[in-house]
C-alpha positions in Angstrom: -7.8 6.4 31.8 -9.5 6.4 35.2 -9.8 2.6 35.1 -6.1 2.2 34.4 -5.3 4.7 37.2 -7.3 2.8 39.8 -6.0 -0.6 38.7 -2.4 0.6 39.1 -3.1 1.8 42.6 -5.3 -1.1 43.6 -2.8 -2.3 46.2 -2.7 1.1 47.8 -6.5 1.4 47.9 -6.8 -2.2 49.3 -4.2 -1.4 52.0 -6.1 1.7 53.0 -9.4 -0.1 53.2 -7.8 -2.9 55.2 -6.4 -0.5 57.7 -9.8 1.2 58.1 -11.4 -2.1 58.6 -8.8 -3.2 61.1 -9.3 0.1 63.1 -13.1 -0.5 63.2 -12.6 -4.1 64.3 -10.3 -3.0 67.2 -12.8 -0.4 68.3 -15.5 -3.0 68.2 -13.5 -5.5 70.3 -11.9 -3.1 72.7 -14.4 -1.5 75.0 -12.0 1.3 76.0 -12.2 2.6 72.5 -15.4 4.5 71.4 -16.7 2.7 68.3 -18.7 5.8 67.2 -15.6 8.0 67.3 -13.6 5.4 65.3 -16.4 5.2 62.8 -16.5 9.0 62.5 -12.7 9.0 62.0 -12.9 6.4 59.3 -15.6 8.3 57.4 -13.5 11.5 57.5 -10.3 9.8 56.4 -12.2 7.9 53.6 -13.6 11.2 52.2 -10.1 12.8 52.5 -8.6 9.7 50.8 -11.2 9.9 47.9 -10.4 13.6 47.5 -6.7 12.8 47.5 -7.2 10.2 44.8 -9.1 12.7 42.6 -6.4 15.3 42.9 -3.6 12.8 42.3 -5.6 11.4 39.3 -5.6 14.9 37.7 -1.9 15.5 38.3 -0.5 12.1 37.6 -2.5 11.3 34.4 -2.0 14.7 32.7 1.3 13.5 31.1 -0.1 10.2 30.0 -3.3 11.7 28.5 -1.2 14.0 26.4 1.0 11.0 25.5 -2.0 9.0 24.4 -3.5 11.8 22.3 -0.1 12.4 20.7 0.1 11.5 17.0 2.2 8.4 16.1 5.3 10.0 14.6 9.0 10.5 15.4 8.7 14.2 16.2 10.4 14.7 19.5 8.8 18.1 20.0 5.4 16.5 20.2 6.3 14.6 23.4 4.6 16.1 26.5 6.8 17.7 29.2 7.3 15.5 32.2 6.9 16.9 35.7 7.1 13.8 38.0 10.2 11.5 38.4 8.6 8.4 36.8 7.3 10.6 33.9 10.8 11.8 33.3 12.0 8.2 33.1 9.3 7.5 30.4 10.2 10.7 28.6 13.9 10.0 28.5 13.3 6.4 27.4 11.0 7.5 24.6 13.4 10.2 23.5 16.3 7.8 23.3 14.2 5.2 21.4 12.8 7.8 19.0 16.2 9.1 18.2 17.5 5.6 17.6 14.5 4.8 15.3 15.0 8.1 13.4 18.6 7.2 12.8 17.8 3.7 11.7 15.0 5.0 9.4 17.4 7.5 7.9 20.0 4.9 7.3 17.5 2.5 5.7 16.1 5.3 3.5 19.7 6.1 2.4 20.4 2.4 1.6 17.1 2.1 -0.3 17.9 5.2 -2.4 21.3 3.8 -3.2 19.9 0.4 -4.1 17.2 2.1 -6.3 19.9 4.2 -8.1 22.1 1.2 -8.6 19.2 -0.8 -10.0 18.1 2.0 -12.3 21.6 2.5 -13.5 22.0 -1.2 -14.2 18.7 -1.3 -16.1 19.8 1.6 -18.3 23.2 0.0 -18.9 21.5 -3.3 -19.9 19.2 -1.4 -22.4 22.2 -0.6 -24.6 23.2 -4.2 -25.4 19.5 -5.1 -25.6 19.0 -2.5 -28.3 22.0 -3.9 -30.2 20.7 -7.4 -29.8 17.4 -6.3 -31.3 19.2 -4.9 -34.4 21.1 -8.2 -34.7 17.9 -10.1 -34.5 16.5 -8.1 -37.4 19.3 -9.4 -39.6 18.5 -13.1 -39.0 17.2 -14.7 -42.2 15.7 -17.8 -40.7 12.1 -16.7 -40.0 11.4 -19.3 -37.3 14.6 -18.6 -35.5 14.1 -14.8 -35.8 10.6 -15.1 -34.3 11.8 -17.2 -31.4 14.7 -14.7 -30.7 12.3 -11.7 -30.9 10.0 -13.4 -28.4 12.8 -14.0 -25.9 14.1 -10.5 -26.5 10.6 -9.1 -25.8 10.4 -11.0 -22.5 13.6 -9.5 -21.3 12.6 -6.1 -22.5 9.2 -6.2 -20.7 10.8 -7.5 -17.5 13.3 -4.7 -17.5 10.6 -2.1 -18.2 8.5 -3.5 -15.4 11.4 -3.4 -12.9 12.3 0.1 -14.0 8.8 1.4 -13.4 8.5 -0.6 -10.2 11.6 1.2 -8.8 10.2 4.6 -9.8 6.7 3.9 -8.4 7.4 5.3 -4.9 8.2 8.6 -6.5 5.5 8.4 -9.2 3.6 11.5 -8.0 6.6 13.7 -8.5 6.9 12.4 -12.1 3.4 13.0 -13.3 2.6 15.3 -16.3 -1.1 15.3 -16.9 -2.2 16.2 -20.5 -4.6 15.2 -23.2 -3.4 11.8 -24.4 -4.6 10.0 -27.6 -4.9 6.4 -26.7 -4.9 5.1 -30.3 -1.2 5.7 -31.2 -0.2 4.5 -27.8 -2.1 1.3 -28.2 -0.8 0.7 -31.7 2.8 1.1 -30.5 2.2 -1.4 -27.7 0.5 -3.9 -30.0 3.5 -3.6 -32.4 5.9 -4.3 -29.5 3.9 -7.4 -28.6 3.6 -8.6 -32.2 6.2 -11.4 -32.1 4.6 -12.8 -28.9 1.1 -12.6 -30.4 2.3 -14.4 -33.6 3.9 -17.2 -31.6 0.7 -17.7 -29.6 -1.7 -17.3 -32.5 -3.3 -14.3 -30.9 -5.0 -11.6 -33.0 -6.0 -8.1 -31.8 -9.1 -6.3 -32.7 -9.1 -2.6 -32.1 -12.4 -0.6 -32.0 -12.1 2.8 -30.3 -15.0 5.1 -30.2 -13.2 7.6 -28.0 -9.5 8.0 -27.9 -8.6 11.2 -26.0 -8.2 11.2 -22.2 -6.6 13.3 -19.6 -3.7 11.4 -18.0 0.0 10.9 -17.9 1.2 9.4 -21.1 4.2 7.5 -19.7 2.4 5.9 -16.8 -0.8 5.1 -18.6 1.3 3.3 -21.2 2.8 1.2 -18.5 -0.6 0.5 -17.0 -2.1 -0.6 -20.4 1.0 -2.7 -21.1 0.4 -4.7 -17.9 -3.2 -5.5 -19.1 -2.1 -6.3 -22.6 0.7 -8.6 -21.5 -1.6 -10.4 -19.1 -4.2 -10.9 -21.9 -1.6 -12.3 -24.3 0.1 -14.4 -21.7 -3.1 -16.3 -20.8 -4.5 -16.6 -24.3 -4.0 -19.2 -27.0 -5.2 -19.1 -30.6 -7.8 -16.5 -30.0 -8.4 -12.7 -30.4 -8.1 -9.9 -28.0 -10.7 -7.2 -28.3 -9.7 -3.6 -27.4 -12.5 -1.1 -27.3 -13.5 2.2 -25.7 -16.8 3.7 -24.6 -17.9 7.0 -23.2 -20.5 7.6 -20.5 -21.1 10.6 -18.3 -18.1 12.3 -19.9 -15.9 9.5 -18.8 -13.9 7.3 -21.2 -13.6 3.6 -20.5 -11.0 1.4 -22.2 -11.8 -2.3 -22.3 -9.2 -5.1 -22.9 -11.0 -8.5 -23.4 -9.5 -11.9 -24.0 -10.8 -15.4 -24.4 -8.1 -17.0 -22.2 -8.4 -19.3 -19.2 -10.1 -16.7 -17.0 -9.9 -16.2 -13.2 -11.5 -18.5 -10.7 -14.1 -16.8 -8.4 -12.2 -17.7 -5.3 -9.1 -15.9 -6.5 -10.9 -12.6 -7.2 -10.4 -11.1 -3.7 -6.6 -11.5 -4.1 -5.9 -10.6 -7.7 -4.4 -7.2 -6.8 -2.2 -8.6 -4.1 1.6 -8.4 -4.6 3.0 -11.8 -5.8 -0.4 -13.6 -5.9 -0.6 -15.9 -8.9 -3.5 -18.3 -8.6 -4.8 -21.1 -6.4 -6.0 -23.1 -9.4 -2.9 -22.6 -11.6 -0.4 -22.3 -8.8 2.3 -24.3 -10.7 2.3 -21.9 -13.7 6.0 -20.8 -13.9 5.1 -17.9 -16.2 2.9 -16.1 -13.6 4.7 -13.5 -11.5 1.8 -12.1 -9.6 3.1 -8.5 -10.3 1.1 -7.4 -13.4 -2.3 -6.6 -11.8 -0.6 -5.5 -8.5 1.5 -2.8 -10.4 -1.5 -1.9 -12.6 -3.7 -1.2 -9.5 -1.0 0.9 -7.9 -0.5 3.1 -11.0 -4.3 3.3 -11.6 -4.8 4.6 -8.0 -2.4 7.5 -8.5 -3.8 8.3 -12.0 -7.3 8.3 -10.5 -8.3 5.6 -13.0 -10.9 3.1 -12.0 -9.5 -0.4 -12.8 -12.1 -3.2 -12.8 -11.6 -6.9 -13.7 -14.5 -9.2 -14.9 -13.8 -12.8 -15.6 -15.3 -16.3 -16.0 -13.2 -19.5 -15.8 -12.4 -20.9 -19.3 -14.3 -18.0 -20.9 -11.9 -15.1 -20.6 -11.3 -11.8 -18.8 -12.1 -8.2 -19.4 -10.1 -5.4 -17.8 -11.7 -1.9 -17.8 -10.0 1.4 -17.2 -12.4 4.3 -16.5 -10.6 7.6 -16.8 -11.6 10.5 -14.6 -13.4 13.7 -15.6 -11.3 16.8 -16.3 -12.3 18.5 -13.0 -11.0 15.5 -11.0 -7.5 16.3 -12.1 -7.3 19.6 -10.4 -5.4 18.1 -7.5 -3.3 15.8 -9.7 -2.2 18.7 -12.0 -0.7 20.4 -9.0 1.7 17.5 -8.2 
């Protein structure tokens, strides 16, 4: 702060020193003026000037020190009180700008809420004809046509569910209900949902669970597992998925392994980024870059440790390590 204060007043300091130097030069050149007296006067005024600078530094920087230490928010009451005219100009400008920003933020929040409500209402409206469509598909006698229709229906269903959960995600913490969840029926239901897709791609699923009960939110962990399963099926062809669970140090870990194309090592730092697909398979139209991004966001709130291990052309293993019971003390209070 002192450096900024001196730089701002550099012209004044330079002017004072130049005036002092000019006075000493005149005393040196003019014999009628006592040089020692002028030198004494210069020393006295220099000391007074330094004292003046020190006092003005304390007075003039008090407002700006408080402004610098102020937290970055839009709370107008946190603005320091101005005492000097230029400080009042700064205070008035900041107040007007903060009020404008608060109004704009409020308007944007309102528009976002309206958009979210409209989107969620639309998704729920679409679910009705989608359910009817599923019932109609069940009546189709041609097995090949039926399987193709079920696959396309499943794609729409999964995209709608993903969009619905994505819109709810900013308010996810208000929607949590932590309880003991049995993973087996949850997994079996998801496998059944993906059955038509698996059949079309020739993908089998091997389920081997040593431990099935975990503390988590059933709805959101279902969504989390669904993202991993759909990713595994999407990038697999004529191979088996292996779903297993282990327990270590009182923590259950769920593993979802596939024998698909795998992930290139140079892509690993970006696999959880929103919209990132791949640098190697960049032209894959089926990749959305949302699955692992959404999975990582949900896992963070659920306090689940999500890890991905992969080798190109060998497959990928996604692991979910669930927290211990005592780690949910804070989460239960949400």
